[in-house]
C-alpha positions in Angstrom: 54.1 117.4 78.8 55.9 116.2 75.6 54.9 112.6 76.6 56.1 112.7 80.2 53.9 113.2 83.3 54.5 116.4 85.2 53.0 117.6 88.5 51.8 121.2 88.5 50.0 123.4 91.0 46.2 123.5 90.8 44.8 126.0 88.3 48.2 126.7 86.7 47.9 128.9 83.7 49.9 128.2 80.6 51.7 131.6 80.9 53.0 130.6 84.4 54.2 127.2 83.2 56.0 128.8 80.2 57.7 131.2 82.7 58.6 128.4 85.1 60.2 126.4 82.2 62.3 129.4 81.2 60.6 129.8 77.8 59.3 133.4 78.3 60.3 135.4 75.2 61.4 132.4 73.2 59.8 131.2 70.0 57.7 128.3 70.9 54.6 126.5 69.7 52.3 125.0 72.3 49.5 122.4 71.8 47.0 121.6 74.5 45.0 118.4 74.1 45.6 118.4 70.3 44.8 122.1 69.7 47.3 124.9 69.1 47.1 127.6 71.8 47.9 131.1 70.4 50.5 133.0 72.5 48.0 135.7 73.0 45.8 133.2 75.0 48.5 131.7 77.3 47.4 133.9 80.2 43.8 132.8 79.8 44.2 129.0 79.6 44.1 127.2 82.9 45.6 123.7 83.0 43.6 120.8 84.5 44.5 117.3 85.5 44.9 115.1 82.5 45.7 117.9 80.0 48.2 116.8 77.4 50.8 119.5 76.3 53.3 119.4 73.6 55.8 122.3 73.5 58.2 122.8 70.6 61.0 125.4 70.9 62.3 126.9 67.6 66.1 126.6 67.3 68.0 128.9 64.9 70.9 127.7 62.8 71.9 126.7 59.4 
């Protein structure tokens, strides 16, 4: 994830990962293996060994 290896439980869904990371309700963009995953599909996508994730958190400010 974001260039670093991370151990997850088998068949972890993206929604569960987002919740575990404390990003639930925050404005984020998530890419899995080079493809953007829409927020509406987080509960459907199961992560597998070797998947590469990039997560970007939107930060407000001026």
